[in-house]
BAFI-3210 file (N, C-alpha, C; in Angstrom, 3 decimals, decimal comma, padded with zeros to 6 digits):
// residues 236
n [1|2|3|4|5|6|7|8|9|10|11|12|13|14|15|16|17|18|19|20|21|22|23|24|25|26|27|28|29|30|31|32|33|34|35|36|37|38|39|40|41|42|43|44|45|46|47|48|49|50|51|52|53|54|55|56|57|58|59|60|61|62|63|64|65|66|67|68|69|70|71|72|73|74|75|76|77|78|79|80|81|82|83|84|85|86|87|88|89|90|91|92|93|94|95|96|97|98|99|100|101|102|103|104|105|106|107|108|109|110|111|112|113|114|115|116|117|118|119|120|121|122|123|124|125|126|127|128|129|130|131|132|133|134|135|136|137|138|139|140|141|142|143|144|145|146|147|148|149|150|151|152|153|154|155|156|157|158|159|160|161|162|163|164|165|166|167|168|169|170|171|172|173|174|175|176|177|178|179|180|181|182|183|184|185|186|187|188|189|190|191|192|193|194|195|196|197|198|199|200|201|202|203|204|205|206|207|208|209|210|211|212|213|214|215|216|217|218|219|220|221|222|223|224|225|226|227|228|229|230|231|232|233|234|235|236]
n.u [012,715|012,131|012,765|015,829|017,005|016,306|017,537|020,197|020,601|020,246|021,994|024,578|026,176|028,195|026,843|027,576|027,702|025,786|023,232|022,572|019,849|018,299|017,516|019,875|022,621|022,605|020,295|018,772|019,882|019,362|016,759|016,508|017,747|016,066|013,598|014,207|015,104|012,524|010,652|009,275|010,203|009,973|007,098|006,606|007,552|006,347|003,883|003,930|004,808|002,214|000,686|001,967|002,018|-000,861|-001,454|-000,312|-001,966|-002,164|-002,689|-002,307|-000,419|002,022|002,519|003,927|008,067|011,398|014,907|017,762|021,370|023,585|027,337|029,147|031,615|033,328|033,656|036,539|036,304|034,331|033,020|035,520|034,904|032,395|032,496|034,131|035,624|035,022|035,723|035,056|034,265|036,324|035,961|036,161|034,160|030,791|027,416|024,128|021,503|018,639|014,888|012,512|009,122|007,054|007,413|009,674|009,517|011,042|011,167|012,177|015,336|018,689|021,876|024,830|028,212|030,401|031,559|029,926|027,976|025,585|023,488|023,700|023,007|020,311|018,367|017,996|016,842|014,961|012,896|012,485|011,354|008,803|007,799|007,141|005,236|002,970|001,427|003,265|004,165|005,914|008,680|011,607|014,987|018,746|021,437|023,105|021,777|021,484|021,326|020,248|018,288|015,856|014,518|014,622|013,168|010,777|009,251|009,831|009,035|007,091|007,621|007,746|010,539|012,026|014,777|016,122|018,086|020,536|021,000|023,186|023,920|024,061|025,123|026,747|024,864|021,985|018,920|017,138|014,110|012,164|014,330|015,665|014,460|015,022|017,631|017,269|016,116|018,503|019,884|018,461|019,209|021,692|022,095|021,334|023,557|024,636|024,465|026,353|028,284|029,626|029,032|028,242|028,876|027,293|025,543|022,544|021,752|023,007|021,232|018,755|019,393|019,263|015,860|015,454|016,135|014,544|012,001|012,452|011,969|009,716|007,675|008,581|007,617|004,774|003,904|004,311|002,060|-000,023|-003,105|-003,128|-003,554|-006,670|-005,771|-005,885|-008,235|-006,889|-006,547|-008,787]
n.v [013,890|011,831|009,876|010,237|009,595|007,385|006,061|006,918|005,010|002,539|002,170|002,815|005,437|008,201|011,472|013,778|013,037|013,223|012,519|014,157|014,121|014,682|016,569|019,276|018,018|018,650|019,825|017,519|016,400|017,921|017,252|014,695|014,456|016,348|014,751|012,400|013,402|014,800|012,859|012,138|009,641|007,381|007,589|007,429|004,914|002,673|003,102|001,771|-000,503|-001,654|-001,671|-003,354|-005,687|-005,883|-006,757|-008,998|-010,725|-010,733|-009,259|-005,713|-004,938|-006,379|-009,910|-011,029|-011,738|-011,373|-011,645|-010,730|-009,966|-007,704|-007,928|-005,064|-003,915|-000,544|002,419|004,647|006,951|006,893|007,921|007,406|006,667|005,320|003,325|-000,358|-003,302|-006,816|-009,778|-011,817|-012,134|-010,852|-008,083|-004,824|-002,210|-001,492|-002,899|-003,755|-004,112|-006,217|-006,405|-007,832|-008,992|-011,579|-011,632|-010,927|-008,565|-005,120|-004,493|-002,631|-001,046|-001,081|000,575|-000,073|000,165|-002,278|-003,869|-004,645|-006,956|-009,021|-009,900|-007,586|-005,567|-006,410|-005,465|-003,018|-002,881|-004,793|-003,581|-001,031|-002,215|-002,906|-000,492|-000,044|-001,360|-003,040|-005,161|-007,340|-010,536|-012,790|-013,633|-014,733|-015,890|-016,223|-017,857|-016,205|-014,515|-015,700|-016,327|-014,253|-012,375|-013,955|-014,436|-011,684|-010,392|-011,271|-010,859|-007,922|-006,504|-008,211|-010,114|-013,219|-014,813|-016,988|-019,102|-020,039|-022,807|-024,032|-027,504|-029,958|-032,113|-031,259|-030,584|-028,810|-026,191|-025,730|-024,349|-022,950|-022,871|-020,302|-018,192|-018,373|-016,456|-013,437|-013,457|-013,827|-011,184|-009,594|-009,879|-008,893|-006,251|-006,152|-006,054|-003,402|-001,289|000,738|000,106|-002,036|-001,608|000,331|003,615|006,133|008,639|008,947|007,020|007,165|008,370|005,919|004,072|005,177|004,993|002,356|001,706|003,589|001,344|-000,773|000,550|000,912|-001,543|-002,545|-000,593|-001,790|-004,116|-004,022|-002,323|-004,357|-005,900|-004,774|-004,002|-003,953|-001,617|-001,679|-002,620|-000,824|-002,193|-002,973|-000,864|-001,977]
n.w [-039,405|-037,543|-039,974|-040,493|-038,123|-037,608|-039,803|-038,954|-036,934|-038,080|-040,101|-038,710|-039,294|-038,897|-036,421|-038,097|-040,823|-041,977|-044,573|-047,268|-048,108|-045,769|-043,137|-041,708|-039,921|-036,950|-036,417|-036,353|-034,249|-032,172|-032,439|-031,830|-029,080|-027,658|-027,599|-025,623|-023,777|-022,928|-023,105|-024,533|-026,759|-025,172|-024,900|-027,649|-028,740|-026,387|-027,485|-029,891|-029,126|-027,969|-029,974|-031,291|-030,336|-029,954|-032,684|-032,571|-031,813|-028,600|-025,698|-024,664|-022,449|-020,941|-019,076|-018,474|-018,436|-019,493|-018,550|-019,989|-020,676|-022,233|-023,612|-025,083|-027,035|-026,368|-027,736|-028,575|-027,803|-025,607|-022,532|-020,179|-016,992|-017,394|-018,580|-018,507|-017,264|-018,153|-016,990|-017,491|-020,145|-021,619|-022,126|-023,209|-022,054|-021,924|-020,833|-022,005|-020,566|-020,651|-020,637|-021,725|-023,086|-024,025|-026,833|-027,585|-027,715|-026,389|-022,834|-021,015|-020,531|-019,905|-019,370|-018,567|-016,992|-018,218|-016,161|-014,137|-012,206|-013,452|-011,848|-009,762|-011,259|-012,316|-009,824|-010,194|-012,366|-012,467|-010,906|-012,171|-014,130|-012,799|-012,473|-014,763|-015,619|-014,566|-014,540|-015,338|-013,690|-013,722|-013,866|-016,167|-016,369|-016,990|-015,371|-014,311|-013,126|-010,582|-006,683|-004,152|-005,630|-006,275|-003,660|-003,117|-005,267|-005,009|-002,620|-002,609|-004,931|-006,024|-007,584|-009,651|-010,082|-011,967|-012,873|-015,332|-016,410|-018,110|-019,413|-017,609|-018,953|-021,911|-025,129|-027,099|-029,226|-027,549|-027,663|-024,659|-022,639|-022,997|-022,426|-025,198|-026,445|-025,536|-026,494|-029,306|-029,191|-028,882|-030,645|-033,033|-032,154|-032,705|-035,414|-036,179|-037,133|-035,511|-033,237|-032,959|-031,567|-028,924|-029,493|-027,692|-026,079|-023,320|-021,187|-021,385|-023,840|-025,548|-024,159|-025,506|-027,676|-028,649|-027,993|-030,119|-032,516|-031,681|-032,234|-035,061|-035,472|-034,776|-036,396|-038,710|-038,625|-037,891|-040,409|-042,451|-041,353|-042,065|-044,010|-047,112|-049,378|-051,772|-055,155|-058,096|-060,950|-064,354|-066,948|-069,437]
ca.u [013,576|011,966|013,831|017,028|017,340|016,374|018,773|021,687|020,457|020,103|023,661|025,961|026,835|028,005|026,227|028,109|027,793|023,834|023,037|021,867|018,023|017,707|017,962|021,637|022,625|022,833|019,082|018,366|020,532|019,231|015,339|017,371|018,249|014,840|012,616|015,218|014,808|010,840|009,493|008,681|010,706|009,435|005,671|006,366|008,812|005,404|002,503|004,149|004,775|000,986|000,227|002,761|001,415|-002,157|-001,175|000,485|-002,811|-001,565|-003,026|-001,371|000,160|002,636|002,251|005,760|009,326|012,710|016,029|019,333|022,604|024,862|027,943|029,418|032,902|033,387|034,437|037,813|035,739|033,023|033,635|036,139|034,004|031,176|033,305|034,505|036,823|034,190|036,662|034,560|034,035|037,507|035,384|036,477|032,925|029,287|026,711|023,387|020,098|017,284|013,425|011,814|008,005|006,991|007,563|010,930|009,491|011,650|010,370|012,999|016,689|019,568|023,175|026,059|029,865|030,879|032,096|029,018|027,515|023,913|022,642|023,730|022,402|018,707|017,552|017,034|016,309|013,323|012,575|012,174|009,693|008,000|007,252|006,408|004,637|002,738|000,855|004,086|004,116|006,647|010,629|012,403|016,565|019,603|022,386|023,675|021,269|021,538|021,680|019,270|017,953|014,730|013,739|014,159|011,985|009,336|009,331|010,194|008,729|006,115|007,868|008,017|011,756|012,736|015,995|016,437|019,545|021,518|021,326|024,215|024,415|023,401|026,334|027,009|023,914|020,603|017,699|016,179|013,209|012,194|015,730|015,953|013,219|015,673|018,704|016,916|016,013|019,652|020,409|018,248|020,001|023,471|021,972|021,601|025,035|024,786|024,103|027,379|029,932|029,239|029,652|027,887|029,479|026,836|024,625|021,273|021,990|022,661|019,314|018,147|019,431|018,140|014,758|015,212|016,321|013,409|010,947|012,232|011,596|008,337|007,174|008,301|006,646|003,667|003,567|004,133|001,269|-001,184|-004,045|-002,577|-004,878|-007,269|-004,907|-007,569|-007,924|-006,148|-007,619|-008,971]
ca.v [014,166|010,479|009,058|010,800|009,144|005,496|006,129|006,709|003,834|001,274|002,333|003,315|006,835|009,776|012,659|014,827|012,229|012,706|012,175|015,698|014,280|014,645|018,289|019,243|016,916|019,403|020,071|016,393|015,709|018,586|016,814|013,535|015,146|016,702|013,698|011,785|013,703|014,836|011,855|011,530|008,724|006,475|007,367|006,555|003,365|002,160|003,196|000,795|-001,979|-002,040|-002,213|-004,754|-006,980|-006,229|-007,173|-010,305|-011,566|-010,611|-008,019|-004,619|-005,267|-008,033|-010,451|-012,046|-010,966|-011,996|-010,648|-010,611|-008,992|-008,225|-006,692|-004,248|-003,096|000,750|003,068|005,011|008,340|006,531|007,999|006,441|006,178|004,752|001,980|-001,325|-004,619|-007,816|-010,524|-013,503|-012,310|-010,065|-007,088|-003,580|-001,698|-001,706|-004,069|-003,337|-005,171|-005,578|-006,975|-008,209|-009,553|-013,101|-011,669|-010,474|-006,971|-004,274|-003,528|-001,963|-001,093|-000,209|000,179|000,185|-000,548|-003,835|-004,810|-004,877|-008,442|-009,077|-009,893|-006,116|-004,966|-006,783|-004,613|-001,261|-003,284|-005,262|-001,841|-000,103|-003,185|-002,817|000,836|000,714|-002,825|-003,611|-006,433|-008,513|-011,813|-013,730|-013,364|-015,795|-015,395|-017,107|-018,676|-015,242|-014,354|-016,606|-015,896|-014,068|-011,680|-014,063|-013,713|-009,728|-009,860|-011,845|-009,806|-006,505|-006,193|-009,178|-010,757|-014,812|-014,928|-018,310|-019,055|-021,238|-023,344|-025,213|-028,783|-030,523|-032,932|-030,579|-030,085|-028,036|-025,070|-026,158|-023,608|-023,165|-022,598|-018,699|-017,239|-018,132|-015,153|-012,593|-013,971|-013,453|-010,024|-009,281|-010,348|-008,000|-005,123|-006,150|-006,195|-001,943|-001,021|001,753|-000,732|-003,431|-000,980|001,885|004,903|006,997|008,868|009,099|005,497|007,135|007,684|004,305|003,352|005,516|004,222|000,925|002,299|003,603|000,014|-001,294|001,164|000,479|-002,988|-002,576|-000,212|-002,550|-005,359|-003,198|-001,987|-005,497|-006,772|-003,601|-004,211|-003,309|-000,934|-002,544|-002,611|-000,525|-002,875|-002,584|-000,654|-003,333]
ca.w [-038,492|-037,463|-040,549|-039,924|-036,462|-037,960|-040,784|-038,690|-035,560|-038,851|-041,214|-037,805|-039,256|-037,577|-037,156|-038,909|-042,061|-042,128|-045,966|-047,755|-048,565|-044,653|-042,505|-041,619|-038,555|-036,005|-036,347|-036,554|-032,864|-031,158|-031,678|-031,071|-027,560|-027,066|-027,733|-025,140|-022,467|-022,867|-022,727|-026,465|-026,901|-024,482|-025,572|-029,347|-028,235|-025,716|-028,214|-030,647|-028,684|-027,901|-031,397|-032,538|-028,880|-030,226|-034,147|-032,805|-031,042|-027,224|-024,551|-025,011|-021,571|-021,022|-017,747|-018,240|-019,149|-019,590|-018,487|-020,125|-020,605|-023,783|-023,392|-026,155|-026,694|-026,490|-028,843|-028,069|-026,937|-025,058|-021,044|-019,218|-016,089|-017,889|-019,271|-017,380|-018,141|-018,311|-017,057|-018,041|-021,584|-021,878|-023,277|-022,376|-022,568|-021,456|-020,788|-022,169|-019,883|-021,685|-019,952|-022,918|-023,061|-024,793|-028,367|-027,809|-027,975|-025,294|-022,178|-020,083|-020,980|-018,728|-019,873|-017,286|-017,080|-018,538|-015,008|-013,378|-012,175|-014,210|-010,349|-009,552|-012,092|-012,166|-008,889|-010,377|-013,758|-012,126|-010,218|-013,197|-014,862|-012,009|-012,096|-015,927|-016,120|-013,269|-014,668|-015,539|-012,641|-013,999|-015,258|-016,487|-016,433|-016,804|-014,137|-013,950|-011,652|-009,092|-005,597|-003,264|-006,589|-006,602|-002,985|-003,055|-005,997|-004,699|-000,695|-002,648|-006,011|-006,051|-009,052|-009,461|-010,564|-012,083|-012,803|-016,430|-016,203|-019,514|-018,810|-017,141|-019,991|-022,812|-025,830|-028,270|-028,619|-027,206|-027,352|-023,642|-022,679|-022,666|-023,064|-026,376|-026,695|-025,660|-026,975|-030,070|-029,425|-028,582|-032,152|-033,831|-031,817|-033,115|-036,933|-036,320|-037,131|-034,408|-031,857|-032,839|-030,818|-028,226|-029,723|-026,885|-024,418|-021,940|-021,022|-021,362|-024,940|-025,795|-024,178|-026,648|-029,363|-028,369|-027,851|-031,424|-033,267|-031,787|-032,864|-036,285|-035,908|-034,808|-037,733|-040,008|-038,429|-038,128|-041,657|-043,129|-041,036|-042,115|-044,819|-048,283|-050,114|-053,459|-056,643|-059,472|-061,914|-065,555|-068,145|-070,637]
c.u [013,545|012,905|014,975|017,422|017,489|017,200|019,985|021,684|020,979|021,667|024,611|026,819|026,781|027,178|026,312|028,211|026,421|023,785|022,485|020,328|017,713|018,082|019,327|021,320|022,822|021,252|018,623|018,850|019,771|017,367|015,549|017,454|016,547|013,995|013,209|014,182|013,275|010,067|009,005|008,752|009,926|007,842|005,877|006,499|007,048|004,412|002,943|004,376|003,604|000,171|000,661|002,245|-000,382|-002,181|-000,951|-000,733|-003,023|-002,281|-001,903|-000,221|000,373|002,440|003,431|006,812|010,442|013,850|017,188|020,126|023,645|026,036|028,492|030,646|032,502|034,410|035,821|037,475|034,967|034,067|034,014|035,819|032,801|031,817|033,679|035,026|035,655|035,410|036,385|034,493|035,394|036,623|035,468|035,297|031,986|028,783|025,311|022,127|019,154|016,222|012,614|010,092|008,270|007,500|008,813|010,933|010,099|010,590|011,000|014,682|017,611|021,034|023,959|027,713|029,544|031,471|031,002|028,417|025,859|022,945|022,324|022,528|020,292|017,839|017,185|016,793|014,769|012,447|011,759|011,111|008,896|006,849|006,727|005,470|004,214|001,854|002,016|004,019|005,350|007,755|011,310|014,287|017,342|020,311|023,139|023,140|020,605|021,614|019,970|018,328|016,207|013,371|013,339|013,012|010,699|008,782|009,241|009,039|007,046|006,373|007,806|009,426|012,099|013,795|016,178|017,856|019,720|021,263|022,411|024,889|024,377|024,940|025,851|025,269|022,493|020,016|017,420|015,325|012,587|013,299|016,342|015,560|014,471|017,006|018,742|016,775|017,345|020,425|020,031|018,925|021,206|023,201|021,921|023,066|025,358|025,216|025,643|028,350|029,126|029,743|029,476|028,572|028,408|025,900|023,256|021,311|022,008|021,798|018,759|017,871|018,904|016,894|014,327|015,181|015,442|012,106|011,212|011,686|009,833|007,536|007,596|007,736|004,877|003,144|003,603|002,748|-000,457|-001,836|-003,042|-003,856|-005,077|-006,548|-006,421|-007,502|-007,680|-007,123|-007,475|-008,248]
c.v [012,499|009,598|009,874|009,744|007,579|005,481|005,984|005,812|002,651|001,166|002,406|004,404|007,404|010,507|013,499|014,198|012,157|013,027|013,418|015,272|014,396|016,211|017,923|018,293|017,540|019,645|018,391|015,799|016,531|018,291|015,336|013,826|015,563|015,476|012,839|012,119|014,531|013,566|011,181|010,251|007,636|006,468|006,568|005,093|002,239|001,861|001,805|-000,379|-002,438|-002,654|-003,279|-005,727|-006,883|-007,170|-008,605|-011,213|-011,471|-009,744|-007,037|-004,723|-006,536|-008,392|-011,136|-011,462|-012,259|-011,594|-011,139|-009,584|-009,343|-007,178|-006,453|-003,555|-001,565|001,443|003,681|006,564|008,606|007,340|007,298|006,183|005,501|003,633|000,883|-002,416|-005,796|-008,845|-011,718|-013,539|-011,499|-009,098|-006,109|-002,858|-001,773|-002,768|-003,067|-004,727|-004,911|-006,722|-006,959|-009,204|-010,776|-013,178|-011,259|-008,685|-006,162|-003,906|-002,582|-002,342|-000,592|-000,211|000,826|-000,272|-002,151|-004,723|-005,322|-006,196|-008,258|-009,039|-008,380|-005,582|-004,989|-006,226|-003,773|-001,629|-003,714|-004,117|-001,241|-000,605|-003,338|-001,509|001,193|-000,212|-003,228|-004,747|-007,694|-009,037|-012,647|-013,355|-014,380|-015,072|-016,468|-017,399|-017,359|-014,352|-014,994|-015,915|-015,117|-012,950|-012,326|-014,246|-012,485|-009,601|-009,767|-010,796|-008,458|-006,309|-007,504|-009,988|-012,163|-014,749|-016,406|-018,478|-020,935|-021,712|-024,142|-026,427|-029,269|-031,504|-032,662|-030,577|-029,463|-026,687|-026,142|-024,545|-023,542|-022,105|-020,503|-017,811|-017,563|-016,750|-013,859|-012,458|-013,599|-011,857|-008,947|-009,072|-008,969|-006,243|-004,839|-005,643|-004,253|-001,667|-000,011|001,145|-001,821|-002,896|000,189|003,212|006,178|007,152|008,775|007,159|005,834|007,239|006,884|003,644|003,852|005,248|002,601|000,912|002,634|002,616|-000,650|-000,681|000,848|-001,019|-003,431|-002,039|-001,094|-003,793|-004,867|-002,720|-002,909|-006,114|-005,911|-004,171|-004,101|-003,220|-001,722|-002,019|-001,996|-001,433|-002,195|-002,240|-001,807|-002,925]
c.w [-037,818|-038,408|-040,420|-039,038|-037,104|-039,163|-039,835|-037,676|-036,797|-039,677|-040,070|-038,277|-038,534|-037,813|-037,885|-040,631|-042,342|-043,770|-046,110|-047,693|-046,704|-043,777|-042,093|-039,783|-037,430|-035,601|-035,777|-034,587|-032,010|-030,787|-031,472|-029,192|-026,649|-026,741|-026,272|-023,726|-021,760|-022,317|-023,555|-026,860|-026,071|-025,035|-026,879|-029,029|-027,693|-026,443|-029,224|-030,203|-028,021|-029,114|-031,644|-031,223|-030,026|-031,404|-033,713|-031,784|-029,177|-026,998|-024,634|-023,634|-020,909|-019,459|-017,484|-018,651|-018,586|-019,773|-019,029|-020,139|-022,216|-023,542|-024,625|-026,108|-027,303|-027,244|-027,799|-027,068|-026,108|-023,476|-020,269|-018,294|-016,190|-018,825|-018,248|-018,214|-017,674|-018,092|-017,947|-019,658|-022,167|-022,521|-022,094|-022,673|-021,902|-021,669|-021,041|-021,618|-020,169|-020,440|-020,918|-022,653|-024,008|-026,364|-028,285|-027,849|-026,556|-024,761|-021,547|-020,849|-020,033|-018,979|-018,754|-017,830|-017,514|-017,463|-013,806|-013,203|-013,040|-012,639|-009,864|-010,054|-012,098|-010,946|-009,414|-011,588|-013,497|-011,499|-011,251|-013,724|-014,048|-011,638|-013,866|-015,832|-014,828|-013,596|-015,069|-013,812|-012,716|-015,009|-014,765|-016,838|-016,109|-015,520|-013,832|-012,672|-010,639|-007,871|-004,743|-004,203|-006,387|-005,269|-002,519|-003,717|-005,528|-003,529|-001,707|-003,724|-006,202|-007,178|-008,744|-010,685|-010,643|-013,203|-014,303|-016,502|-017,495|-018,556|-018,790|-018,360|-021,734|-023,450|-027,006|-028,078|-028,753|-026,460|-025,544|-023,480|-022,078|-023,137|-024,035|-026,959|-026,998|-026,240|-028,657|-030,620|-029,547|-029,873|-033,005|-033,598|-032,419|-034,617|-037,093|-036,044|-035,905|-032,872|-031,748|-032,063|-030,156|-028,751|-028,876|-025,687|-023,296|-022,236|-021,593|-022,557|-025,310|-025,627|-025,320|-027,905|-029,403|-028,350|-029,727|-032,161|-032,690|-032,115|-034,443|-036,832|-036,125|-035,837|-038,149|-040,161|-038,479|-039,985|-042,777|-042,861|-041,459|-043,562|-046,518|-049,416|-051,903|-054,619|-057,700|-060,258|-063,226|-066,134|-068,899|-071,693]
res [m|i|d|a|v|l|y|l|v|s|n|g|i|k|w|t|e|m|p|v|d|f|p|p|w|k|a|v|y|r|f|f|r|r|w|q|t|s|g|f|l|d|t|l|h|d|a|l|c|e|l|a|r|t|a|a|g|r|k|t|q|p|t|a|a|i|v|d|s|q|r|v|k|a|s|w|h|v|a|a|e|t|r|g|f|d|g|g|k|k|v|t|g|r|k|r|h|l|a|v|d|t|l|g|l|l|l|v|v|c|v|t|t|a|s|l|q|d|r|d|v|a|v|p|l|l|a|r|l|r|r|g|f|v|t|v|k|k|v|w|a|d|g|g|y|t|g|s|l|a|e|w|a|a|a|t|l|g|l|d|v|e|i|v|r|r|p|e|d|a|k|g|f|v|p|l|r|r|r|w|i|v|e|r|t|l|a|w|l|v|n|s|r|r|l|a|r|d|y|e|y|l|p|v|v|h|e|a|m|v|k|w|a|m|i|r|i|m|a|r|r|l|a|a|a|a|p|q|p|a|q|a|p|a|p|a]
***
């Protein structure tokens, strides 16, 4: 069942086009929704995240995070009340707001209409980050989070929010301190074809797809780092 879900997220197929090598699509979908609503998906994702951090030589719990958002065009069948128009990027669809650790691993995801401002969504995003990861003390963000957010986060959540701005004299592409980490994570997500466009009727299902994409990334990373079994000597 897990392989079937990962195949769907990676290749961007429809549920009804599940290959015959996997169980019937309705059974896979039932397990997908059950894992999402029961909390199993979060447990699996967080356990892999701790293993990935340990394999990278870090503590299991992060102490810093980076936040950013990504606009995604919505398919025609996405619920109209959960879509919006982003006038800056000229995109009709949704935004996925992420908080990642300094390795780029997902900590929190929140999916909203594309019309909402980043600084407004940052309030519930950071609140969710605080509830799930009490060890996080530092958060980096871009200019879209300017305003009273830093003061609110410090007073209410005990988080030090630092705005990383683009240098005024910069020309062309300039990697910005810490911000490039979350940008890389957003690029990882788009590599999963199911996330290149928003096909999910409900925002919570989109959030689940993001977590499955990260599960695939972390599982592949852990498998590559695992010690390989010793090869039997060739016969003389």
